[in-house]
N, C-alpha and C positions, 0 to 999 in steps of 0.2 A: 423880593423876599427870598426867592429860590437861590439867587446868587449869594445872598448873605448866609443862608444855610449851608451852601456848598463850601463857601470860604471857611465857615466855622468848622465844618467837618474836616477839611484839609488841615486846618490848624491843629485840631485835636489829634489827627493821625500823625502829624509831624511831632507833636509833643510826646505821644506814646512811643514812637519809634526812637526819638532822641533819648527818652528815659531808658528804654530797653538797651540801646547802644551803650549808654553810660554804664549801666549795670554790668554788661558783658566786659566792657573795657576795664572796669575796676576789678573784676574777678580774675581775668587772665592777663598776664604780662608777657610780652615778647622779649626774649633774651637776645644777646648779640649773636649767638650761634644759631638762631632760628627756633630754638625750643620755646614753647609756650608753657607758662607755669602758673598754677593757681595755688597761692599760699592760703591755706584754709584757716580762717579765724573762727573763734568759738561761736557756735550757733549758726554758722553759715551753711545751712542745709541746701543742697543743690544736686540735681541729677542731669545727665546728658547721655549722648550715645555717639559712637563713632564706628565706622566700618573699616576693617583691614582685610587685605587679601594676599594670598600667595598663589602659587601655580595650581594647587589642588585643594585649596580651602579658602572660604571667606567667613569672616566672623563679625557679627555686630555686638559690640560691647555696650551694654546699658549699665553705666557706672555712676557713682555719686557718693555723697556723704550725707548720712541721715542726721536727724536733729540731735542725736547723742554724740555725733562726731565720728561714728564708725563708718568704715568703707563698705559699700554695697556694690555687688556685681552680679549681673545676669548676662550670660553669653549665648548668642544664637550661632550655632555652627552650621555651615552649609558646605556640602561636599559635591561640587559640580560634576565630578567624574563618576559618582555613584548614582546611576539613573533610576528613577522610579516611574511607575505607570500612573496615568498615561504619559508616554515619553514625549513631552512637549517642552516649550521654553522654560517652564517653571519646574520641570520634573527632576529635582535633585534632592538627595537625602539631607534633611535638616533636623536639628534638635536644639532645644533651649535648655541650658543647664545653669544651676546656681550653686555649684559646688565650691566651697571655700576650704582649701587644704589646711588652713590654720586651725580649723575646728577639730582636726584629727590629732593635733599634737597635745602633749602634756608636759608641764615643767614642774619637777618635784612633785608629781602626782596631781597637779592642778590643771584644769582645762582653761581655754581662753575665756576670760571674764570681761575684758574691755579692750577696745581698740580706739585710739584717737589719731585721726589723720592730720598730718602736718602739711603735706603738699602733694599735688598731682602735677605731672609734667608730661608733655607729649612732643615727640619728634620722630614720627614713624612708629614708635612704640609708646605704650602707656606705662608710666612709672608712678608708683604710689609710695610715699614714705610716711610711716606711722609709728606710734608707740603702742605696743601690745602688752597687756598685762595678763599673766597666768597666775592667779592667786596673788601672792605678794611679790612675784618675780616680774621684772620689767625687761622688755626687749625692744630694740629698734628693728623695724621691719622695712626692707626695701623690696617691693615686688615689681617685676617688669613683665608685661604681657605683649605677645606678638604671635602672628601666624608664621609657620615655617615657609621659607621661600619656595622649596621644591619637594615638600612632603605633605601628605594630608593630615597635618597636625597643628594644634594650637598649644602654645607653650607659655607657662607661667614660671618665672624664676623667683626665688625668695632668698634674700640675704638676711639672716636672723642673728642679731648681735645681742649678747648678754650685757645689759646695762646695770644689772644688780651688783652690789658690792661682794656678794658671796658667789661661790661656784654653784651652777645649776645643772641638774640632770634633765636633759631634754629627750623625750621619748617620741620616736617617729614610727608609727605602726606600718606593717606591710599593708598596702592598699591597692586593690585592683577592682574596678567596677566595669562590667561589660554588658552591653545591650546588643541583642541580636534581633534584626527586623524580620517581619513576616515575609516569607519568600514570594507571596502573592503581590507584594508591593514593589518588588524589584524587577527590573527588566530581565527577561529570560530566566525568571524565577530565582534570581540571585538573592542570597542572604547577606546583609551588610552588618558589620560590627562597629560599634562605637565604644572605645575603651578609655577609661580615665584611670590614671595610675601615678604613683610617685616614683621618682628615680632612685630613692634610697630608703632604707628603714634601719631601725636599731636604736641603741641607747648612746647618747652623745653627752659628754661631760664638758661643759663650757665654763671657762674662767671668765672673769670680768673682761669685757672687750673682745672676747673671741666670737667668731662668726660661723654659723652653720649655713652652708649653701645647699639649697633644696630646689628641685624642679618638679612641676606637675605637668602632665601631658594629657591632652584629649586628642585621640587618634581615630580616624574612620577608614575602614578598608573592606574589601570584599572577602567574605569568609572563604578560607582555603587558599 
């Protein structure tokens, strides 16, 4: 009887593992160049995470597509050179952010109302292609996320293409958010800064098919 129960349990485990593997295989496809791609179908809500590292930063991206088809992202930034107390193996400055730069933009006076993800791909960097609607205006958005190789910075680049038949005025505000840590938490009473900013601001007139290139930065450093 015990042997039968054991065999049945093993068969059930194999079934669930097989079903899980099939689901993963169906979602992500390996391309000839080694890129893995998830072509998002309607209603395919899913979330995952991946860790990326440079010399002075590590980041865990918790990303996915919600039931409405919108891209969701939450990023945990870790700066190993910014030591905290007690100064042990785990004593590094870290923050978890959910800042979405697209929410800052306006097109012809309208904010972001909807985003539908078409695909996600990964080969060292995470790339997301989607259609974003600002009121009646439609844009193609390609965003790429990666840590700097040799700077304490996490970078998001955006290529925003006007898909509307008419000219669209895209407004990008000046943006800079800064956090300063408690000196009591830093080794030798150091104060650390985490700054989120956009690389450009202003009013941009885009004709059909024209592209605005925009970058968002998350940087950590010692004050002074």
